[in-house]
N, CA, C and O atoms as a GROMACS GRO file, in nm:
protein
  340
    1MET      N    1   1.920   2.021   0.346
    1MET     CA    2   1.992   2.114   0.263
    1MET      C    3   1.956   2.256   0.304
    1MET      O    4   1.838   2.292   0.313
    2ARG      N    5   2.056   2.332   0.328
    2ARG     CA    6   2.032   2.471   0.366
    2ARG      C    7   1.961   2.548   0.257
    2ARG      O    8   1.877   2.634   0.284
    3TRP      N    9   1.995   2.518   0.132
    3TRP     CA   10   1.933   2.592   0.023
    3TRP      C   11   1.784   2.569   0.018
    3TRP      O   12   1.708   2.662  -0.010
    4ARG      N   13   1.740   2.448   0.045
    4ARG     CA   14   1.596   2.420   0.043
    4ARG      C   15   1.527   2.501   0.149
    4ARG      O   16   1.419   2.557   0.126
    5ALA      N   17   1.587   2.508   0.267
    5ALA     CA   18   1.530   2.589   0.376
    5ALA      C   19   1.528   2.737   0.338
    5ALA      O   20   1.430   2.807   0.364
    6GLU      N   21   1.637   2.784   0.278
    6GLU     CA   22   1.644   2.924   0.237
    6GLU      C   23   1.538   2.958   0.131
    6GLU      O   24   1.486   3.069   0.128
    7LEU      N   25   1.507   2.861   0.046
    7LEU     CA   26   1.407   2.881  -0.058
    7LEU      C   27   1.265   2.862  -0.007
    7LEU      O   28   1.168   2.891  -0.077
    8HIS      N   29   1.253   2.812   0.117
    8HIS     CA   30   1.122   2.786   0.179
    8HIS      C   31   1.037   2.693   0.093
    8HIS      O   32   0.920   2.720   0.066
    9ILE      N   33   1.100   2.583   0.051
    9ILE     CA   34   1.026   2.485  -0.028
    9ILE      C   35   1.031   2.348   0.038
    9ILE      O   36   1.125   2.317   0.112
   10SER      N   37   0.931   2.269   0.012
   10SER     CA   38   0.923   2.134   0.068
   10SER      C   39   1.015   2.039  -0.009
   10SER      O   40   1.066   2.073  -0.116
   11GLN      N   41   1.036   1.921   0.048
   11GLN     CA   42   1.113   1.820  -0.023
   11GLN      C   43   1.043   1.782  -0.153
   11GLN      O   44   1.109   1.756  -0.254
   12PHE      N   45   0.911   1.780  -0.152
   12PHE     CA   46   0.837   1.748  -0.274
   12PHE      C   47   0.863   1.852  -0.383
   12PHE      O   48   0.886   1.816  -0.498
   13LYS      N   49   0.860   1.980  -0.347
   13LYS     CA   50   0.884   2.088  -0.443
   13LYS      C   51   1.028   2.081  -0.493
   13LYS      O   52   1.054   2.097  -0.612
   14MET      N   53   1.122   2.059  -0.402
   14MET     CA   54   1.264   2.048  -0.439
   14MET      C   55   1.282   1.932  -0.538
   14MET      O   56   1.350   1.946  -0.639
   15ALA      N   57   1.221   1.819  -0.508
   15ALA     CA   58   1.231   1.703  -0.596
   15ALA      C   59   1.174   1.735  -0.734
   15ALA      O   60   1.232   1.697  -0.836
   16ASP      N   61   1.061   1.805  -0.737
   16ASP     CA   62   1.000   1.842  -0.864
   16ASP      C   63   1.091   1.935  -0.944
   16ASP      O   64   1.110   1.915  -1.064
   17LEU      N   65   1.147   2.035  -0.879
   17LEU     CA   66   1.238   2.129  -0.946
   17LEU      C   67   1.363   2.060  -0.999
   17LEU      O   68   1.418   2.099  -1.101
   18CYS      N   69   1.407   1.957  -0.927
   18CYS     CA   70   1.535   1.892  -0.957
   18CYS      C   71   1.520   1.760  -1.032
   18CYS      O   72   1.618   1.687  -1.050
   19ALA      N   73   1.400   1.729  -1.077
   19ALA     CA   74   1.375   1.608  -1.155
   19ALA      C   75   1.424   1.482  -1.084
   19ALA      O   76   1.491   1.398  -1.143
   20THR      N   77   1.389   1.471  -0.956
   20THR     CA   78   1.426   1.354  -0.878
   20THR      C   79   1.311   1.322  -0.783
   20THR      O   80   1.206   1.387  -0.788
   21SER      N   81   1.330   1.224  -0.698
   21SER     CA   82   1.224   1.187  -0.604
   21SER      C   83   1.242   1.257  -0.470
   21SER      O   84   1.352   1.300  -0.434
   22ARG      N   85   1.133   1.269  -0.397
   22ARG     CA   86   1.139   1.326  -0.263
   22ARG      C   87   1.227   1.238  -0.175
   22ARG      O   88   1.300   1.288  -0.090
   23THR      N   89   1.219   1.107  -0.195
   23THR     CA   90   1.300   1.014  -0.117
   23THR      C   91   1.449   1.041  -0.140
   23THR      O   92   1.528   1.039  -0.046
   24HIS      N   93   1.487   1.066  -0.264
   24HIS     CA   94   1.628   1.095  -0.294
   24HIS      C   95   1.672   1.223  -0.224
   24HIS      O   96   1.782   1.228  -0.167
   25ILE      N   97   1.590   1.326  -0.228
   25ILE     CA   98   1.622   1.452  -0.159
   25ILE      C   99   1.638   1.426  -0.010
   25ILE      O  100   1.734   1.473   0.052
   26SER      N  101   1.545   1.352   0.048
   26SER     CA  102   1.551   1.322   0.192
   26SER      C  103   1.678   1.246   0.227
   26SER      O  104   1.745   1.278   0.324
   27ARG      N  105   1.710   1.145   0.147
   27ARG     CA  106   1.829   1.064   0.175
   27ARG      C  107   1.958   1.146   0.159
   27ARG      O  108   2.053   1.126   0.234
   28LEU      N  109   1.961   1.238   0.064
   28LEU     CA  110   2.078   1.326   0.050
   28LEU      C  111   2.090   1.418   0.171
   28LEU      O  112   2.199   1.435   0.225
   29GLU      N  113   1.979   1.476   0.212
   29GLU     CA  114   1.980   1.568   0.326
   29GLU      C  115   2.024   1.500   0.455
   29GLU      O  116   2.083   1.563   0.542
   30ASN      N  117   1.995   1.371   0.466
   30ASN     CA  118   2.027   1.297   0.588
   30ASN      C  119   2.153   1.212   0.574
   30ASN      O  120   2.180   1.126   0.658
   31CYS      N  121   2.229   1.238   0.468
   31CYS     CA  122   2.356   1.167   0.443
   31CYS      C  123   2.337   1.016   0.441
   31CYS      O  124   2.422   0.941   0.488
   32LYS      N  125   2.226   0.972   0.387
   32LYS     CA  126   2.197   0.829   0.377
   32LYS      C  127   2.224   0.775   0.237
   32LYS      O  128   2.213   0.655   0.213
   33GLU      N  129   2.258   0.864   0.145
   33GLU     CA  130   2.277   0.826   0.006
   33GLU      C  131   2.375   0.922  -0.059
   33GLU      O  132   2.376   1.041  -0.030
   34SER      N  133   2.457   0.868  -0.147
   34SER     CA  134   2.545   0.954  -0.225
   34SER      C  135   2.479   0.976  -0.361
   34SER      O  136   2.375   0.918  -0.391
   35THR      N  137   2.540   1.060  -0.441
   35THR     CA  138   2.483   1.089  -0.572
   35THR      C  139   2.595   1.105  -0.673
   35THR      O  140   2.713   1.091  -0.640
   36THR      N  141   2.559   1.133  -0.795
   36THR     CA  142   2.657   1.146  -0.903
   36THR      C  143   2.673   1.293  -0.942
   36THR      O  144   2.589   1.377  -0.910
   37LEU      N  145   2.782   1.323  -1.010
   37LEU     CA  146   2.803   1.460  -1.057
   37LEU      C  147   2.692   1.506  -1.152
   37LEU      O  148   2.646   1.620  -1.140
   38PRO      N  149   2.647   1.422  -1.246
   38PRO     CA  150   2.536   1.466  -1.329
   38PRO      C  151   2.409   1.496  -1.248
   38PRO      O  152   2.336   1.590  -1.281
   39LYS      N  153   2.383   1.418  -1.144
   39LYS     CA  154   2.264   1.443  -1.062
   39LYS      C  155   2.281   1.572  -0.982
   39LYS      O  156   2.185   1.648  -0.966
   40ILE      N  157   2.402   1.597  -0.931
   40ILE     CA  158   2.427   1.724  -0.862
   40ILE      C  159   2.403   1.839  -0.958
   40ILE      O  160   2.344   1.940  -0.921
   41ASN      N  161   2.449   1.824  -1.082
   41ASN     CA  162   2.429   1.928  -1.182
   41ASN      C  163   2.280   1.953  -1.206
   41ASN      O  164   2.238   2.068  -1.218
   42THR      N  165   2.202   1.847  -1.214
   42THR     CA  166   2.057   1.860  -1.232
   42THR      C  167   1.994   1.932  -1.114
   42THR      O  168   1.907   2.017  -1.132
   43ILE      N  169   2.037   1.897  -0.994
   43ILE     CA  170   1.984   1.962  -0.873
   43ILE      C  171   2.021   2.110  -0.874
   43ILE      O  172   1.936   2.196  -0.848
   44LEU      N  173   2.147   2.141  -0.903
   44LEU     CA  174   2.190   2.281  -0.906
   44LEU      C  175   2.110   2.361  -1.009
   44LEU      O  176   2.066   2.473  -0.980
   45ASN      N  177   2.093   2.304  -1.126
   45ASN     CA  178   2.013   2.373  -1.229
   45ASN      C  179   1.870   2.392  -1.183
   45ASN      O  180   1.809   2.496  -1.209
   46GLY      N  181   1.814   2.292  -1.116
   46GLY     CA  182   1.676   2.298  -1.070
   46GLY      C  183   1.650   2.410  -0.971
   46GLY      O  184   1.541   2.468  -0.969
   47ILE      N  185   1.750   2.441  -0.890
   47ILE     CA  186   1.731   2.547  -0.789
   47ILE      C  187   1.808   2.674  -0.823
   47ILE      O  188   1.817   2.767  -0.742
   48GLY      N  189   1.863   2.678  -0.944
   48GLY     CA  190   1.928   2.801  -0.990
   48GLY      C  191   2.060   2.832  -0.921
   48GLY      O  192   2.093   2.949  -0.902
   49LYS      N  193   2.134   2.730  -0.884
   49LYS     CA  194   2.265   2.749  -0.820
   49LYS      C  195   2.376   2.706  -0.915
   49LYS      O  196   2.354   2.624  -1.004
   50SER      N  197   2.494   2.761  -0.894
   50SER     CA  198   2.610   2.729  -0.978
   50SER      C  199   2.702   2.631  -0.906
   50SER      O  200   2.690   2.607  -0.786
   51TRP      N  201   2.795   2.574  -0.984
   51TRP     CA  202   2.896   2.486  -0.924
   51TRP      C  203   2.984   2.565  -0.827
   51TRP      O  204   3.030   2.510  -0.727
   52THR      N  205   3.008   2.691  -0.856
   52THR     CA  206   3.086   2.776  -0.765
   52THR      C  207   3.015   2.788  -0.632
   52THR      O  208   3.077   2.774  -0.526
   53GLU      N  209   2.885   2.815  -0.635
   53GLU     CA  210   2.808   2.826  -0.511
   53GLU      C  211   2.807   2.692  -0.436
   53GLU      O  212   2.814   2.690  -0.313
   54PHE      N  213   2.798   2.583  -0.511
   54PHE     CA  214   2.802   2.450  -0.449
   54PHE      C  215   2.935   2.428  -0.378
   54PHE      O  216   2.939   2.383  -0.264
   55GLY      N  217   3.045   2.461  -0.447
   55GLY     CA  218   3.177   2.445  -0.387
   55GLY      C  219   3.194   2.530  -0.262
   55GLY      O  220   3.250   2.484  -0.162
   56GLU      N  221   3.146   2.652  -0.267
   56GLU     CA  222   3.154   2.741  -0.150
   56GLU      C  223   3.072   2.686  -0.034
   56GLU      O  224   3.115   2.692   0.081
   57ALA      N  225   2.954   2.632  -0.065
   57ALA     CA  226   2.869   2.575   0.040
   57ALA      C  227   2.933   2.451   0.102
   57ALA      O  228   2.926   2.431   0.223
   58MET      N  229   2.996   2.368   0.019
   58MET     CA  230   3.062   2.248   0.070
   58MET      C  231   3.183   2.286   0.156
   58MET      O  232   3.208   2.224   0.259
   59ASP      N  233   3.258   2.387   0.112
   59ASP     CA  234   3.373   2.434   0.189
   59ASP      C  235   3.329   2.486   0.326
   59ASP      O  236   3.391   2.456   0.428
   60LYS      N  237   3.222   2.564   0.327
   60LYS     CA  238   3.169   2.618   0.452
   60LYS      C  239   3.122   2.505   0.544
   60LYS      O  240   3.149   2.507   0.664
   61ALA      N  241   3.050   2.408   0.488
   61ALA     CA  242   3.000   2.296   0.569
   61ALA      C  243   3.116   2.215   0.627
   61ALA      O  244   3.110   2.174   0.743
   62LEU      N  245   3.219   2.193   0.548
   62LEU     CA  246   3.335   2.119   0.596
   62LEU      C  247   3.404   2.193   0.710
   62LEU      O  248   3.440   2.133   0.810
   63LYS      N  249   3.422   2.324   0.694
   63LYS     CA  250   3.485   2.404   0.800
   63LYS      C  251   3.402   2.401   0.927
   63LYS      O  252   3.457   2.395   1.037
   64GLU      N  253   3.270   2.406   0.914
   64GLU     CA  254   3.183   2.401   1.032
   64GLU      C  255   3.195   2.266   1.102
   64GLU      O  256   3.196   2.259   1.225
   65GLN      N  257   3.203   2.158   1.024
   65GLN     CA  258   3.215   2.025   1.084
   65GLN      C  259   3.351   2.007   1.150
   65GLN      O  260   3.360   1.944   1.255
   66VAL      N  261   3.455   2.061   1.090
   66VAL     CA  262   3.588   2.055   1.151
   66VAL      C  263   3.587   2.133   1.282
   66VAL      O  264   3.639   2.086   1.383
   67ALA      N  265   3.528   2.253   1.279
   67ALA     CA  266   3.522   2.336   1.400
   67ALA      C  267   3.443   2.267   1.511
   67ALA      O  268   3.476   2.281   1.629
   68ALA      N  269   3.340   2.194   1.474
   68ALA     CA  270   3.258   2.122   1.572
   68ALA      C  271   3.320   1.987   1.608
   68ALA      O  272   3.263   1.909   1.684
   69LYS      N  273   3.436   1.960   1.551
   69LYS     CA  274   3.510   1.836   1.574
   69LYS      C  275   3.430   1.713   1.533
   69LYS      O  276   3.445   1.606   1.592
   70GLN      N  277   3.345   1.730   1.431
   70GLN     CA  278   3.272   1.616   1.376
   70GLN      C  279   3.358   1.545   1.271
   70GLN      O  280   3.339   1.426   1.243
   71ILE      N  281   3.451   1.620   1.214
   71ILE     CA  282   3.542   1.565   1.113
   71ILE      C  283   3.683   1.606   1.152
   71ILE      O  284   3.707   1.719   1.195
   72LYS      N  285   3.775   1.515   1.136
   72LYS     CA  286   3.915   1.542   1.167
   72LYS      C  287   3.994   1.537   1.037
   72LYS      O  288   3.993   1.436   0.967
   73LEU      N  289   4.061   1.646   1.003
   73LEU     CA  290   4.141   1.651   0.881
   73LEU      C  291   4.282   1.602   0.909
   73LEU      O  292   4.340   1.633   1.013
   74LYS      N  293   4.335   1.524   0.816
   74LYS     CA  294   4.471   1.474   0.828
   74LYS      C  295   4.544   1.506   0.699
   74LYS      O  296   4.488   1.496   0.590
   75ALA      N  297   4.670   1.545   0.711
   75ALA     CA  298   4.751   1.571   0.592
   75ALA      C  299   4.816   1.441   0.549
   75ALA      O  300   4.874   1.370   0.630
   76ALA      N  301   4.806   1.411   0.421
   76ALA     CA  302   4.870   1.292   0.366
   76ALA      C  303   4.920   1.327   0.227
   76ALA      O  304   4.840   1.352   0.136
   77GLU      N  305   5.050   1.328   0.209
   77GLU     CA  306   5.109   1.362   0.081
   77GLU      C  307   5.054   1.493   0.026
   77GLU      O  308   5.022   1.504  -0.092
   78ASN      N  309   5.041   1.592   0.114
   78ASN     CA  310   4.993   1.725   0.077
   78ASN      C  311   4.850   1.726   0.023
   78ASN      O  312   4.810   1.821  -0.045
   79LYS      N  313   4.774   1.622   0.053
   79LYS     CA  314   4.634   1.617   0.011
   79LYS      C  315   4.548   1.603   0.135
   79LYS      O  316   4.580   1.523   0.224
   80PRO      N  317   4.439   1.679   0.144
   80PRO     CA  318   4.353   1.665   0.261
   80PRO      C  319   4.275   1.534   0.256
   80PRO      O  320   4.216   1.498   0.154
   81ILE      N  321   4.276   1.465   0.366
   81ILE     CA  322   4.195   1.345   0.382
   81ILE      C  323   4.117   1.364   0.509
   81ILE      O  324   4.175   1.398   0.612
   82TRP      N  325   3.988   1.342   0.505
   82TRP     CA  326   3.908   1.363   0.624
   82TRP      C  327   3.847   1.232   0.669
   82TRP      O  328   3.821   1.142   0.590
   83SER      N  329   3.824   1.226   0.796
   83SER     CA  330   3.759   1.108   0.854
   83SER      C  331   3.653   1.154   0.951
   83SER      O  332   3.665   1.260   1.013
   84VAL      N  333   3.550   1.076   0.964
   84VAL     CA  334   3.442   1.107   1.056
   84VAL      C  335   3.474   1.043   1.188
   84VAL      O  336   3.514   0.927   1.195
   85LYS      N  337   3.455   1.120   1.297
   85LYS     CA  338   3.482   1.067   1.430
   85LYS      C  339   3.383   0.961   1.466
   85LYS      O  340   3.389   0.904   1.575
   0.00000   0.00000   0.00000
């Protein structure tokens, strides 16, 4: 997570702030696990970020992955659908 790096905190500290385990933080960072909206909310509150900031960060990450051709966007019924190469 870029935010963890920006905050200069360890996975242990992030987990403590976000009321979760270090393993969960690690698995999220490495795209090995998904999470729930309530858990995202807890994480955001733990590090003092808003849903708006989260949305902006996800939009930026998606654009970077598209630019790097890691994700290919397809239009389907005017809704974006993405697939991983």
